[in-house]
TIFIKOL-669733 format. One record per residue: residue number from 1; residue in one letter; x, y, z of N, C-alpha, C in turn. Coordinates in nm, 3 decimals, decimal comma, m for minus. Example, Ala and Ser with C-alpha at 12.3 -4.5 7.8 and 13.67 -1.06 7.14 Angstrom:
@n: 1 | res: A | n.xx: 1,319 | n.yy: m0,569 | n.zz: 0,780 | ca.xx: 1,230 | ca.yy: m0,450 | ca.zz: 0,780 | c.xx: 1,320 | c.yy: m0,330 | c.zz: 0,780 $
@n: 2 | res: S | n.xx: 1,285 | n.yy: m0,225 | n.zz: 0,708 | ca.xx: 1,367 | ca.yy: m0,106 | ca.zz: 0,714 | c.xx: 1,290 | c.yy: 0,003 | c.zz: 0,787 $
REM end
This chain:
@n: 1 | res: M | n.xx: 0,290 | n.yy: m6,248 | n.zz: 11,887 | ca.xx: 0,428 | ca.yy: m6,279 | ca.zz: 11,857 | c.xx: 0,431 | c.yy: m6,379 | c.zz: 11,742 $
@n: 2 | res: H | n.xx: 0,520 | n.yy: m6,352 | n.zz: 11,651 | ca.xx: 0,535 | ca.yy: m6,444 | ca.zz: 11,537 | c.xx: 0,617 | c.yy: m6,565 | c.zz: 11,583 $
@n: 3 | res: P | n.xx: 0,569 | n.yy: m6,687 | n.zz: 11,556 | ca.xx: 0,638 | ca.yy: m6,809 | ca.zz: 11,603 | c.xx: 0,781 | c.yy: m6,823 | c.zz: 11,554 $
@n: 4 | res: D | n.xx: 0,813 | n.yy: m6,765 | n.zz: 11,439 | ca.xx: 0,950 | ca.yy: m6,776 | ca.zz: 11,388 | c.xx: 1,052 | c.yy: m6,706 | c.zz: 11,478 $
@n: 5 | res: L | n.xx: 1,008 | n.yy: m6,611 | n.zz: 11,557 | ca.xx: 1,101 | ca.yy: m6,544 | ca.zz: 11,648 | c.xx: 1,159 | c.yy: m6,641 | c.zz: 11,751 $
@n: 6 | res: L | n.xx: 1,086 | n.yy: m6,744 | n.zz: 11,783 | ca.xx: 1,135 | ca.yy: m6,842 | ca.zz: 11,880 | c.xx: 1,253 | c.yy: m6,924 | c.zz: 11,828 $
@n: 7 | res: T | n.xx: 1,272 | n.yy: m6,925 | n.zz: 11,698 | ca.xx: 1,380 | ca.yy: m7,005 | ca.zz: 11,639 | c.xx: 1,507 | c.yy: m6,925 | c.zz: 11,614 $
@n: 8 | res: V | n.xx: 1,504 | n.yy: m6,795 | n.zz: 11,632 | ca.xx: 1,620 | ca.yy: m6,711 | ca.zz: 11,606 | c.xx: 1,711 | c.yy: m6,713 | c.zz: 11,729 $
@n: 9 | res: P | n.xx: 1,837 | n.yy: m6,757 | n.zz: 11,712 | ca.xx: 1,925 | ca.yy: m6,773 | ca.zz: 11,828 | c.xx: 1,968 | c.yy: m6,642 | c.zz: 11,894 $
@n: 10 | res: N | n.xx: 1,967 | n.yy: m6,531 | n.zz: 11,820 | ca.xx: 2,014 | ca.yy: m6,405 | ca.zz: 11,879 | c.xx: 1,899 | c.yy: m6,311 | c.zz: 11,917 $
@n: 11 | res: V | n.xx: 1,782 | n.yy: m6,366 | n.zz: 11,944 | ca.xx: 1,666 | ca.yy: m6,287 | ca.zz: 11,985 | c.xx: 1,633 | c.yy: m6,318 | c.zz: 12,130 $
@n: 12 | res: V | n.xx: 1,615 | n.yy: m6,213 | n.zz: 12,207 | ca.xx: 1,572 | ca.yy: m6,227 | ca.zz: 12,346 | c.xx: 1,433 | c.yy: m6,166 | c.zz: 12,355 $
@n: 13 | res: L | n.xx: 1,336 | n.yy: m6,246 | n.zz: 12,397 | ca.xx: 1,199 | ca.yy: m6,198 | ca.zz: 12,408 | c.xx: 1,173 | c.yy: m6,153 | c.zz: 12,551 $
@n: 14 | res: T | n.xx: 1,133 | n.yy: m6,028 | n.zz: 12,565 | ca.xx: 1,107 | ca.yy: m5,972 | ca.zz: 12,698 | c.xx: 0,971 | c.yy: m5,904 | c.zz: 12,697 $
@n: 15 | res: P | n.xx: 0,868 | n.yy: m5,974 | n.zz: 12,738 | ca.xx: 0,734 | ca.yy: m5,915 | ca.zz: 12,735 | c.xx: 0,719 | c.yy: m5,798 | c.zz: 12,832 $
@n: 16 | res: H | n.xx: 0,644 | n.yy: m5,700 | n.zz: 12,789 | ca.xx: 0,607 | ca.yy: m5,585 | ca.zz: 12,872 | c.xx: 0,724 | c.yy: m5,496 | c.zz: 12,910 $
@n: 17 | res: I | n.xx: 0,835 | n.yy: m5,504 | n.zz: 12,841 | ca.xx: 0,951 | ca.yy: m5,422 | ca.zz: 12,876 | c.xx: 0,926 | c.yy: m5,273 | c.zz: 12,846 $
@n: 18 | res: A | n.xx: 0,838 | n.yy: m5,244 | n.zz: 12,752 | ca.xx: 0,813 | ca.yy: m5,105 | ca.zz: 12,714 | c.xx: 0,751 | c.yy: m5,025 | c.zz: 12,828 $
@n: 19 | res: S | n.xx: 0,685 | n.yy: m5,091 | n.zz: 12,920 | ca.xx: 0,623 | ca.yy: m5,018 | ca.zz: 13,031 | c.xx: 0,714 | c.yy: m5,008 | c.zz: 13,153 $
@n: 20 | res: A | n.xx: 0,837 | n.yy: m5,051 | n.zz: 13,140 | ca.xx: 0,926 | ca.yy: m5,056 | ca.zz: 13,256 | c.xx: 1,001 | c.yy: m4,924 | c.zz: 13,276 $
@n: 21 | res: T | n.xx: 0,926 | n.yy: m4,815 | n.zz: 13,281 | ca.xx: 0,985 | ca.yy: m4,685 | ca.zz: 13,314 | c.xx: 0,910 | c.yy: m4,630 | c.zz: 13,434 $
@n: 22 | res: V | n.xx: 0,974 | n.yy: m4,547 | n.zz: 13,508 | ca.xx: 0,911 | ca.yy: m4,489 | ca.zz: 13,627 | c.xx: 0,787 | c.yy: m4,407 | c.zz: 13,588 $
@n: 23 | res: P | n.xx: 0,794 | n.yy: m4,321 | n.zz: 13,487 | ca.xx: 0,673 | ca.yy: m4,244 | ca.zz: 13,452 | c.xx: 0,556 | c.yy: m4,333 | c.zz: 13,409 $
@n: 24 | res: T | n.xx: 0,585 | n.yy: m4,436 | n.zz: 13,331 | ca.xx: 0,477 | ca.yy: m4,524 | ca.zz: 13,286 | c.xx: 0,417 | c.yy: m4,602 | c.zz: 13,401 $
@n: 25 | res: R | n.xx: 0,501 | n.yy: m4,657 | n.zz: 13,486 | ca.xx: 0,449 | ca.yy: m4,733 | ca.zz: 13,600 | c.xx: 0,372 | c.yy: m4,642 | c.zz: 13,696 $
@n: 26 | res: L | n.xx: 0,415 | n.yy: m4,519 | n.zz: 13,712 | ca.xx: 0,342 | ca.yy: m4,423 | ca.zz: 13,795 | c.xx: 0,205 | c.yy: m4,392 | c.zz: 13,733 $
@n: 27 | res: A | n.xx: 0,202 | n.yy: m4,375 | n.zz: 13,602 | ca.xx: 0,075 | ca.yy: m4,349 | ca.zz: 13,534 | c.xx: m0,019 | c.yy: m4,469 | c.zz: 13,548 $
@n: 28 | res: M | n.xx: 0,035 | n.yy: m4,590 | n.zz: 13,540 | ca.xx: m0,046 | ca.yy: m4,710 | ca.zz: 13,556 | c.xx: m0,102 | c.yy: m4,718 | c.zz: 13,698 $
@n: 29 | res: A | n.xx: m0,021 | n.yy: m4,686 | n.zz: 13,796 | ca.xx: m0,067 | ca.yy: m4,689 | ca.zz: 13,935 | c.xx: m0,174 | c.yy: m4,582 | c.zz: 13,959 $
@n: 30 | res: N | n.xx: m0,154 | n.yy: m4,464 | n.zz: 13,902 | ca.xx: m0,254 | ca.yy: m4,358 | ca.zz: 13,916 | c.xx: m0,386 | c.yy: m4,395 | c.zz: 13,850 $
@n: 31 | res: L | n.xx: m0,380 | n.yy: m4,459 | n.zz: 13,734 | ca.xx: m0,502 | ca.yy: m4,502 | ca.zz: 13,667 | c.xx: m0,575 | c.yy: m4,608 | c.zz: 13,749 $
@n: 32 | res: A | n.xx: m0,500 | n.yy: m4,700 | n.zz: 13,807 | ca.xx: m0,563 | ca.yy: m4,801 | ca.zz: 13,892 | c.xx: m0,631 | c.yy: m4,736 | c.zz: 14,012 $
@n: 33 | res: A | n.xx: m0,564 | n.yy: m4,639 | n.zz: 14,074 | ca.xx: m0,623 | ca.yy: m4,569 | ca.zz: 14,188 | c.xx: m0,746 | c.yy: m4,490 | c.zz: 14,146 $
@n: 34 | res: D | n.xx: m0,739 | n.yy: m4,423 | n.zz: 14,031 | ca.xx: m0,854 | ca.yy: m4,347 | ca.zz: 13,982 | c.xx: m0,973 | c.yy: m4,439 | c.zz: 13,953 $
@n: 35 | res: N | n.xx: m0,946 | n.yy: m4,559 | n.zz: 13,901 | ca.xx: m1,053 | ca.yy: m4,657 | ca.zz: 13,878 | c.xx: m1,118 | c.yy: m4,699 | c.zz: 14,009 $
@n: 36 | res: L | n.xx: m1,037 | n.yy: m4,723 | n.zz: 14,110 | ca.xx: m1,093 | ca.yy: m4,761 | ca.zz: 14,240 | c.xx: m1,175 | c.yy: m4,649 | c.zz: 14,301 $
@n: 37 | res: I | n.xx: m1,125 | n.yy: m4,529 | n.zz: 14,293 | ca.xx: m1,198 | ca.yy: m4,413 | ca.zz: 14,348 | c.xx: m1,332 | c.yy: m4,397 | c.zz: 14,277 $
@n: 38 | res: A | n.xx: m1,331 | n.yy: m4,409 | n.zz: 14,144 | ca.xx: m1,456 | ca.yy: m4,395 | ca.zz: 14,067 | c.xx: m1,552 | c.yy: m4,508 | c.zz: 14,101 $
@n: 39 | res: F | n.xx: m1,502 | n.yy: m4,630 | n.zz: 14,108 | ca.xx: m1,587 | ca.yy: m4,745 | ca.zz: 14,137 | c.xx: m1,653 | c.yy: m4,733 | c.zz: 14,274 $
@n: 40 | res: F | n.xx: m1,571 | n.yy: m4,706 | n.zz: 14,376 | ca.xx: m1,627 | ca.yy: m4,698 | ca.zz: 14,511 | c.xx: m1,704 | c.yy: m4,569 | c.zz: 14,534 $
@n: 41 | res: G | n.xx: m1,690 | n.yy: m4,473 | n.zz: 14,443 | ca.xx: m1,772 | ca.yy: m4,352 | ca.zz: 14,448 | c.xx: m1,904 | c.yy: m4,368 | c.zz: 14,377 $
@n: 42 | res: G | n.xx: m1,930 | n.yy: m4,489 | n.zz: 14,326 | ca.xx: m2,057 | ca.yy: m4,518 | ca.zz: 14,262 | c.xx: m2,065 | c.yy: m4,483 | c.zz: 14,115 $
@n: 43 | res: R | n.xx: m1,954 | n.yy: m4,443 | n.zz: 14,055 | ca.xx: m1,956 | ca.yy: m4,403 | ca.zz: 13,914 | c.xx: m1,913 | c.yy: m4,516 | c.zz: 13,821 $
@n: 44 | res: G | n.xx: m1,869 | n.yy: m4,626 | n.zz: 13,873 | ca.xx: m1,818 | ca.yy: m4,735 | ca.zz: 13,789 | c.xx: m1,675 | c.yy: m4,709 | c.zz: 13,749 $
@n: 45 | res: P | n.xx: m1,605 | n.yy: m4,813 | n.zz: 13,708 | ca.xx: m1,464 | ca.yy: m4,796 | ca.zz: 13,671 | c.xx: m1,449 | c.yy: m4,710 | c.zz: 13,547 $
@n: 46 | res: L | n.xx: m1,340 | n.yy: m4,635 | n.zz: 13,540 | ca.xx: m1,313 | ca.yy: m4,550 | ca.zz: 13,424 | c.xx: m1,274 | c.yy: m4,633 | c.zz: 13,302 $
@n: 47 | res: T | n.xx: m1,205 | n.yy: m4,741 | n.zz: 13,325 | ca.xx: m1,157 | ca.yy: m4,826 | ca.zz: 13,215 | c.xx: m1,196 | c.yy: m4,971 | c.zz: 13,243 $
@n: 48 | res: P | n.xx: m1,325 | n.yy: m5,005 | n.zz: 13,233 | ca.xx: m1,367 | ca.yy: m5,142 | ca.zz: 13,261 | c.xx: m1,311 | c.yy: m5,239 | c.zz: 13,159 $
@n: 49 | res: V | n.xx: m1,267 | n.yy: m5,354 | n.zz: 13,206 | ca.xx: m1,210 | ca.yy: m5,455 | ca.zz: 13,117 | c.xx: m1,321 | c.yy: m5,539 | c.zz: 13,054 $
@n: 50 | res: N | n.xx: m1,420 | n.yy: m5,575 | n.zz: 13,134 | ca.xx: m1,529 | ca.yy: m5,658 | ca.zz: 13,086 | c.xx: m1,659 | c.yy: m5,587 | c.zz: 13,117 $
@n: 51 | res: Q | n.xx: m1,700 | n.yy: m5,500 | n.zz: 13,027 | ca.xx: m1,815 | ca.yy: m5,414 | ca.zz: 13,053 | c.xx: m1,943 | c.yy: m5,489 | c.zz: 13,085 $
@n: 52 | res: P | n.xx: m1,980 | n.yy: m5,595 | n.zz: 13,014 | ca.xx: m2,105 | ca.yy: m5,665 | ca.zz: 13,048 | c.xx: m2,103 | c.yy: m5,723 | c.zz: 13,188 $
@n: 53 | res: V | n.xx: m1,990 | n.yy: m5,777 | n.zz: 13,230 | ca.xx: m1,982 | ca.yy: m5,836 | ca.zz: 13,365 | c.xx: m1,983 | c.yy: m5,726 | c.zz: 13,470 $
@n: 54 | res: A | n.xx: m1,915 | n.yy: m5,616 | n.zz: 13,442 | ca.xx: m1,909 | ca.yy: m5,506 | ca.zz: 13,538 | c.xx: m2,041 | c.yy: m5,430 | c.zz: 13,547 $
@n: 55 | res: G | n.xx: m2,128 | n.yy: m5,451 | n.zz: 13,447 | ca.xx: m2,257 | ca.yy: m5,383 | ca.zz: 13,447 | c.xx: m2,247 | c.yy: m5,234 | c.zz: 13,419 $
@n: 56 | res: V | n.xx: m2,148 | n.yy: m5,195 | n.zz: 13,341 | ca.xx: m2,130 | ca.yy: m5,054 | ca.zz: 13,308 | c.xx: m2,128 | c.yy: m5,036 | c.zz: 13,157 $
@n: 57 | res: R | n.xx: m2,150 | n.yy: m4,913 | n.zz: 13,116 | ca.xx: m2,142 | ca.yy: m4,877 | ca.zz: 12,975 | c.xx: m2,011 | c.yy: m4,804 | c.zz: 12,949 $
@n: 58 | res: A | n.xx: m1,967 | n.yy: m4,807 | n.zz: 12,825 | ca.xx: m1,844 | ca.yy: m4,733 | ca.zz: 12,788 | c.xx: m1,869 | c.yy: m4,584 | c.zz: 12,805 $
@n: 59 | res: R | n.xx: m1,767 | n.yy: m4,513 | n.zz: 12,846 | ca.xx: m1,780 | ca.yy: m4,368 | ca.zz: 12,864 | c.xx: m1,741 | c.yy: m4,296 | c.zz: 12,739 $
REM end
């Protein structure tokens, strides 16, 4: 975010509003579930956030 936006009186900052739709939130939930299924199935997470810590390689 550009710091000058904080000084504009007619700007409302709303983080993460773009994902606030039912289809997007459903896709996010499905991806989280798929990651858990893969991890507990021994395949590692599909979308690891910190690969060195998770001990997995990028797919």
